[in-house]
C-alpha positions in Angstrom: 16.7 -5.3 6.5 14.7 -7.0 3.7 11.3 -5.5 3.2 8.8 -7.1 0.7 6.0 -4.8 -0.4 2.8 -6.6 -1.2 -0.1 -5.2 -3.3 -2.8 -6.5 -5.5 -1.6 -4.8 -8.8 0.8 -2.2 -10.1 -2.0 0.1 -11.5 -2.0 3.9 -11.3 -4.4 3.7 -8.2 -3.7 5.5 -4.8 -2.9 2.4 -2.9 -0.5 1.3 -5.6 1.2 4.7 -5.5 1.5 4.5 -1.7 3.1 1.0 -2.0 5.6 2.3 -4.6 6.4 5.3 -2.4 6.9 3.1 0.7 9.1 0.8 -1.2 11.3 3.5 -2.6 11.4 5.3 0.7 12.4 2.1 2.6 15.2 1.7 0.0 16.3 5.4 0.4 16.9 4.8 4.1 19.0 1.6 3.6 16.5 -1.4 3.4 16.7 -3.9 0.7 13.4 -3.9 -1.0 11.3 -6.0 -3.4 7.6 -5.9 -4.6 5.0 -8.6 -5.0 2.1 -7.5 -7.3 -0.3 -10.6 -6.7 -2.8 -10.0 -9.5 -1.5 -7.8 -12.3 1.2 -5.5 -13.6 0.7 -2.0 -14.5 2.4 1.4 -15.1 4.1 1.3 -11.7 6.2 -1.8 -12.9 8.4 0.4 -15.1 9.0 3.0 -12.3 10.1 0.2 -9.9 12.2 -1.6 -12.4 13.9 1.6 -13.5 14.8 2.2 -9.8 16.3 -1.3 -9.7 13.7 -2.9 -7.4 13.1 -6.6 -7.9 9.3 -7.1 -8.7 7.4 -10.4 -8.7 4.3 -10.3 -10.7 1.4 -12.7 -10.5 -1.9 -12.8 -12.6 -4.2 -15.9 -12.8 -3.9 -18.3 -9.8 -1.0 -20.3 -11.2 1.0 -17.1 -12.0 0.2 -15.8 -8.5 1.4 -18.9 -6.9 4.7 -18.8 -8.9 5.2 -15.1 -7.9 4.5 -15.8 -4.3 7.1 -18.7 -4.4 9.7 -16.5 -6.0 9.1 -13.7 -3.6 9.3 -16.2 -0.7 12.7 -17.4 -2.0 13.8 -13.6 -1.7 13.7 -14.0 2.1 12.1 -10.9 3.4 12.2 -10.0 7.2 9.2 -7.7 6.9 6.1 -8.2 4.8 4.2 -5.0 4.1 0.7 -5.6 2.6 -1.1 -2.6 1.2 -4.8 -3.7 1.2 -8.3 -2.2 0.9 -8.7 -3.4 4.4 -9.5 -6.0 5.4 -7.1 -8.3 3.5 -8.9 -10.3 0.8 -8.7 -14.1 0.6 -6.0 -14.0 -2.1 -3.9 -11.6 0.0 -4.3 -13.6 3.1 -3.4 -16.8 1.4 -0.3 -15.2 -0.1 0.8 -14.0 3.3 0.3 -17.5 4.8 2.3 -19.0 2.0 5.1 -16.5 2.7 5.0 -17.3 6.4 4.9 -21.1 5.9 8.0 -23.1 6.7 9.9 -20.1 7.9 12.2 -20.8 11.0 11.9 -17.1 11.9 8.5 -15.3 11.3 8.8 -12.0 9.4 6.9 -9.0 10.8 3.7 -8.5 9.0 2.5 -4.9 8.5 -0.8 -4.0 6.9 -1.7 -0.6 5.5 -5.4 -0.6 5.3 -6.5 2.2 2.8 -10.1 2.4 3.7 -10.1 1.4 7.3 -12.7 -1.5 6.9 -12.8 -3.9 9.7 -12.5 -7.7 9.3 -15.7 -8.6 11.2 -15.0 -12.4 10.5 -11.3 -11.9 11.6 -10.3 -14.1 8.7 -6.9 -12.4 8.3 -5.0 -12.4 11.6 -1.5 -12.7 10.4 -1.0 -8.9 10.4 0.8 -7.4 13.4 -1.9 -4.7 13.5 -3.1 -2.6 10.6 -1.8 0.9 9.9 -4.5 3.3 9.0 -3.9 6.3 6.9 -5.4 9.1 9.1 -6.4 9.7 12.7 -10.1 9.8 11.7 -9.8 6.5 9.8 -8.1 4.9 12.9 -10.9 6.4 15.2 -13.6 5.1 12.9 -11.8 1.6 12.6 -11.5 1.4 16.5 -15.3 2.1 16.8 -16.1 -0.7 14.2 -13.6 -3.1 15.9 -14.8 -2.5 19.4 -17.0 -5.8 19.5 -14.2 -8.0 18.2 -12.5 -10.6 20.5 -9.6 -10.5 20.9 -9.6 -6.7 20.2 -7.3 -5.9 17.3 -4.6 -3.3 17.6 -4.2 -0.5 15.0 -2.1 2.5 14.5 -2.5 5.7 12.6 0.5 6.0 10.1 0.0 8.6 7.4 0.9 7.9 3.8 4.3 9.0 2.8 4.7 11.4 -0.1 7.6 11.4 -2.6 8.6 15.1 -2.3 10.6 14.9 -5.6 7.3 14.4 -7.5 4.8 16.3 -5.2 5.5 20.0 -4.8 4.0 23.4 -5.2 3.5 24.4 -8.8 5.2 27.4 -10.2 3.0 30.7 -10.1 2.9 30.7 -13.9 1.6 27.2 -13.9 -1.0 28.0 -11.2 -2.2 31.1 -13.3 -2.3 29.0 -16.5 -4.4 26.3 -14.6 -6.8 28.8 -13.3 -7.3 30.6 -16.7 -7.8 27.1 -18.4 -10.5 26.1 -15.9 -12.1 29.5 -15.4 -11.2 29.8 -11.7 -10.9 33.4 -10.4 -7.4 34.4 -9.1 -8.7 35.0 -5.6 -10.8 31.8 -5.4 -9.7 29.2 -2.9 -9.0 25.8 -4.6 -9.1 22.4 -2.7 -7.6 19.4 -4.2 -7.2 15.7 -3.5 -4.2 13.4 -4.0 -6.5 10.2 -4.5 -8.8 9.3 -7.2 -12.4 10.2 -6.7 -14.1 7.5 -4.7 -17.6 7.5 -3.1 -16.0 6.3 0.1 
């Protein structure tokens, strides 16, 4: 199976990390993978290239069109868009261009980071958004209730690259607590994402 991951850019953000992790995870389980970064490159480009993943990088509208054309020639059977949710106009147009003229329509998955609803239903190419947590799915379902036809969604948690995400050594934990003035018996809560008012 050939899976094309589509993301706005290859920055250090959480959505971009998830796109990278999905891509490498798909490949680990036997899929052929490539990435289309519509707007910009970033630090994740080197990680993907070192892993041997073909990457098509856009930029301004002309560069984006060229990257979409090159990605289209790669011949994906699945398009996996990682969006803020709902898909923005440039993402929707890229998906439409990748679907245009295909004798067999690829499946279109959308992982919607923030669970926002497309009230105008501009982007209907996705075969249902994947929302990152049960509460995000619930909230999205409440907001989507008035839409006709009612959109379908599913709760699919973000995957984690366990080779890069694991408990720290006890000595590292103690050093971190000392450096930040955290008592040894205090409960510490962390977040994998960047701080965001949402």
